[in-house]
N, C-alpha and C positions, 0 to 999 in steps of 0.2 A: 900530124902523123902519129905521135905518141898516143893521143886520145883515141885515134882510130884503132891502134893496136890493142889498147886496153879494152875497147868495146868488143873486138873480135874474141879476145881471151874470155871475157865474161859470157859472151854468146855461146862459145864452145862448152864452157863449164855448165851452163844452164841446159844445153842440149844433152850433155852426158847424163846429168841427173834425171832429165825427163825420160831418156831412152832406157836407162839401166837402173833407175831407182825404183821401179815398179815391176819386179821380175814376174809376179803372178800374171800380169797382163800379157807377157810374152810366152807363157806356157800353154800348151793345148789343154782344153777342158778335160778333167778326169772322166774316164769311162765308168759309168755306173754298172755295178755287178748285181744290183738288187732288182728283182723282178716282182713288182707288187702283186701281179696276178697269181704268183705262185706262193705267196705268204699264207700260211694257215695258222689261225689263232688257236692255241691250245688252252682248254679250260683250266682255270686255277684249281678247281675242285674236281674230285672223282667220287663215284659211288663207293661206299665203304661200310663194312661191318665194324662196329666198335664194341669190344667185349671188355667190361670193366669189373673191378673187384676180384681179380684173380690172385689168390694167395698161395704161397708155398704151403703144403705140398701139392695143391691142385695143379699148379703150373707144371710141375714135373710130369704129371699124368697127361696133361694137354699136349705138352711138347712131344711126348712119346707117341701119342695118337697122330699128331700132325706129321711126324717124321715118316709115317707109313703112306702118306699121300704120294701118288705118282708124280704130281707137279703142283705148283702153286705156293710152295714154301717161300719163294722170293717176294711174294706180295704181302707177307705178314711182317709187321713191325711190333716188337716188344718194347714197351715203355715202362720203366720202373717208376713207381709212384711213392717210393720210400717205405719205411717200416711202419707197421701198425700193430696194435695189440688186439688179439682175437682170442676166442675161446674155442678150443678144438674138442669136439665130442667124438670119442672113438673107443674102440675095443683095443686094449693093449696088444702088443705083438704076440702072435701065436708061434708055436714051436717050428712050424714049417708051412710051406705053401699049401700043402694038402689040407691041413687043419684050417687054414685061413679060408680056403675055397669052400670047405664044408660049412664053416660058420656063416659065410656069406650066403649060401643057399638057404640056410635056416632063417636068416634075417629076411630074405626075400619072400619066403613063405608066410612070414608074419606081416607082409605088406609094407616093409620098411624100405623106402627107396633112397636114392642119392648115396649109394655105397660104392666104394672102391678100395682095393687093397694097396697098401704102400709096398711097392716092389723096388727096393734099393738095398742091396746086400751090405752096402757101406753105411747105411743109416741105422741108428738105434731104433727107428720105427719100422724096420723091415717086417712085413707080414702083419702090421697093424691094420685094422679096418676103420676107415674114416667114415663117419656118419654125417657130420655137419661142421662147418666153421662159421661161428656166429660172432658178431661184434659186441654183443651185450652179455654180461655174465649172468644176469637174471634169466634171460631167454635160454641160455645154455643149461642152467640148473633145472629149469622147468622141463626142458627137452629130455634131460637125463632121467628125471622122475617119471616122465611119461613112458619112456622106453622100459624102465624097470617095472612099471605097472603092467607092461605087456609081456613080462617074463624074461627080459634080458638083464642078467645080473652083472656080468663082467663088462661094465661100461664105465667110462670116466670122462671128466671134463678137465682139461689142463689149459692154463693161460699161456699163450705163446706170443712172442714178438717176432713177426714174420714180414718178409718183403712182399709188397703188393705190386701187381703188374696190371697193365692195360694192353690189350692186343688190338691192332688196327689191321684189317684185311681189305686191301684196296682192289677194286674191280673184281669182286669174287664171282666165280662161275656159279651156276645153279647147284652143281654138285658140291662145291666148297661151302656154299651157304647152308645146304642141308646138313653137311657133316658138322659144321660149327654149331648149328642149332641143336643137333642131337647131343653134342658134347655139353653145351650150355644147360641142357635139360637135366643133366646129371648133377649140376651144381646150382641149385636155386638161389643160393646167396650171391651169385654173380649177376651181372646185368648185361644183356645183349641188345643192341639197337642198330637199326639201319639208318645211316646218316651220310654225310659227306666228309671227306678228309682232304687235306692239302696234297697236291700232287708232289711226288718226290722229285 
């Protein structure tokens, strides 16, 4: 009788482990909320304009122009590439904006392109006229001599340590592309290319 009781006890323990020791088998299967037919794969890359070698104060001018856009500013990413040493060929600051504009027109009549006026009242270069930003000192010196031979006397080359930037414009519209190309044309020392960028 005792052996039989021990046998029943062991049988009950075994049954309990069998029934309750595997809870996953007693739960209903989870309901899947993923619908494969509705999954859309998003490309990792998008069409992009990459504008490189943008140096201060060129970047200030570019930012001012982009701020005038009605839309699209949120598709532009500015990336700092650190500081670089460059040679800035320019006409030193004139007394006021009127004189700077007059000098600018005279330069254009001589066929000198890539010009813009530094417009920042808080800057010591306010009303200076930028002609070129070149990475090589000998190229800058040669450019200064060329301009002096064409009758421009008040011109100088100064070595500057400036921050360099790269702009990425993702999924640009035709209007944005044309605007950026026109801006880039003003600064031949920069580089603009059509490429692909990582999606944000």
